[in-house]
C-alpha beads as a LAMMPS data file, in Angstrom:
LAMMPS data file: protein, C-alpha beads

88 atoms
87 bonds

1 atom types
1 bond types

-500.0 500.0 xlo xhi
-500.0 500.0 ylo yhi
-500.0 500.0 zlo zhi

Masses

1 110.0

Atoms # bond

1 1 1 -453.667 368.106 25.470
2 1 1 -453.484 364.399 26.288
3 1 1 -455.389 363.240 23.232
4 1 1 -453.720 365.695 20.874
5 1 1 -450.206 364.333 21.364
6 1 1 -450.242 360.705 22.492
7 1 1 -446.898 360.160 20.776
8 1 1 -445.276 362.766 23.028
9 1 1 -446.581 360.992 26.112
10 1 1 -445.344 357.645 24.831
11 1 1 -441.874 359.077 24.119
12 1 1 -441.848 360.665 27.589
13 1 1 -442.742 357.381 29.269
14 1 1 -440.105 355.457 27.308
15 1 1 -437.279 357.972 27.804
16 1 1 -435.030 356.899 30.712
17 1 1 -433.776 360.494 31.073
18 1 1 -437.257 361.971 31.547
19 1 1 -438.505 362.974 35.000
20 1 1 -439.266 359.972 37.203
21 1 1 -441.871 361.611 39.467
22 1 1 -444.708 361.813 36.923
23 1 1 -444.023 358.261 35.755
24 1 1 -444.174 356.935 39.320
25 1 1 -447.335 358.883 40.069
26 1 1 -448.958 357.475 36.935
27 1 1 -448.094 353.940 38.085
28 1 1 -449.500 354.759 41.525
29 1 1 -452.693 356.121 39.949
30 1 1 -453.166 353.018 37.810
31 1 1 -452.636 350.826 40.860
32 1 1 -454.985 352.943 42.958
33 1 1 -457.772 352.759 40.389
34 1 1 -457.358 348.988 40.038
35 1 1 -456.990 348.223 43.769
36 1 1 -460.125 347.419 45.755
37 1 1 -459.000 349.687 48.627
38 1 1 -460.107 353.316 48.392
39 1 1 -459.794 356.427 50.510
40 1 1 -463.582 356.554 50.419
41 1 1 -465.192 353.160 51.241
42 1 1 -467.384 351.550 48.598
43 1 1 -470.664 352.110 50.456
44 1 1 -471.766 354.862 48.084
45 1 1 -470.784 353.768 44.568
46 1 1 -470.974 357.105 42.754
47 1 1 -469.034 359.004 45.406
48 1 1 -466.323 356.361 45.639
49 1 1 -465.695 356.540 41.915
50 1 1 -464.926 360.233 42.289
51 1 1 -461.718 359.618 44.246
52 1 1 -460.562 357.150 41.577
53 1 1 -461.422 359.658 38.875
54 1 1 -459.657 362.456 40.777
55 1 1 -456.425 360.496 41.203
56 1 1 -456.469 359.378 37.566
57 1 1 -457.198 362.915 36.324
58 1 1 -454.372 364.396 38.413
59 1 1 -451.924 361.777 37.161
60 1 1 -452.886 362.193 33.510
61 1 1 -452.784 365.967 33.792
62 1 1 -449.317 365.974 35.363
63 1 1 -447.911 363.407 32.941
64 1 1 -449.413 365.290 30.008
65 1 1 -447.862 368.564 31.167
66 1 1 -444.450 366.997 31.761
67 1 1 -444.614 365.153 28.431
68 1 1 -445.309 368.440 26.623
69 1 1 -442.306 370.043 28.344
70 1 1 -440.159 367.022 27.501
71 1 1 -441.289 367.133 23.864
72 1 1 -440.492 370.843 23.643
73 1 1 -436.990 370.219 25.005
74 1 1 -436.527 367.344 22.572
75 1 1 -437.597 369.473 19.590
76 1 1 -435.336 372.335 20.695
77 1 1 -432.390 369.961 20.982
78 1 1 -433.060 368.492 17.536
79 1 1 -433.390 371.992 16.075
80 1 1 -430.100 373.066 17.634
81 1 1 -428.350 369.969 16.329
82 1 1 -429.735 370.510 12.834
83 1 1 -428.688 374.160 12.752
84 1 1 -425.090 373.483 13.836
85 1 1 -422.701 373.246 10.920
86 1 1 -421.365 369.759 10.553
87 1 1 -417.656 369.433 11.109
88 1 1 -416.181 367.283 8.398

Bonds

1 1 1 2
2 1 2 3
3 1 3 4
4 1 4 5
5 1 5 6
6 1 6 7
7 1 7 8
8 1 8 9
9 1 9 10
10 1 10 11
11 1 11 12
12 1 12 13
13 1 13 14
14 1 14 15
15 1 15 16
16 1 16 17
17 1 17 18
18 1 18 19
19 1 19 20
20 1 20 21
21 1 21 22
22 1 22 23
23 1 23 24
24 1 24 25
25 1 25 26
26 1 26 27
27 1 27 28
28 1 28 29
29 1 29 30
30 1 30 31
31 1 31 32
32 1 32 33
33 1 33 34
34 1 34 35
35 1 35 36
36 1 36 37
37 1 37 38
38 1 38 39
39 1 39 40
40 1 40 41
41 1 41 42
42 1 42 43
43 1 43 44
44 1 44 45
45 1 45 46
46 1 46 47
47 1 47 48
48 1 48 49
49 1 49 50
50 1 50 51
51 1 51 52
52 1 52 53
53 1 53 54
54 1 54 55
55 1 55 56
56 1 56 57
57 1 57 58
58 1 58 59
59 1 59 60
60 1 60 61
61 1 61 62
62 1 62 63
63 1 63 64
64 1 64 65
65 1 65 66
66 1 66 67
67 1 67 68
68 1 68 69
69 1 69 70
70 1 70 71
71 1 71 72
72 1 72 73
73 1 73 74
74 1 74 75
75 1 75 76
76 1 76 77
77 1 77 78
78 1 78 79
79 1 79 80
80 1 80 81
81 1 81 82
82 1 82 83
83 1 83 84
84 1 84 85
85 1 85 86
86 1 86 87
87 1 87 88
């Protein structure tokens, strides 16, 4: 879903009225992946990458789901506005 609708995710991230939780979690995930501190110490390289991957996957999944919901609401609103007769 993420790669099919990158525009929806971008609009979700830019919209100030969209849910804040997924945006904050995405920022946390980016910071977590980039930070040298991990929940699992870096003694076993392959295993330690899994926690980074897990946090990033959870964040992208949640943001993707919320972006799809936001896009659906946006389309419904635009459809309703287009179907209303204009008052002139």
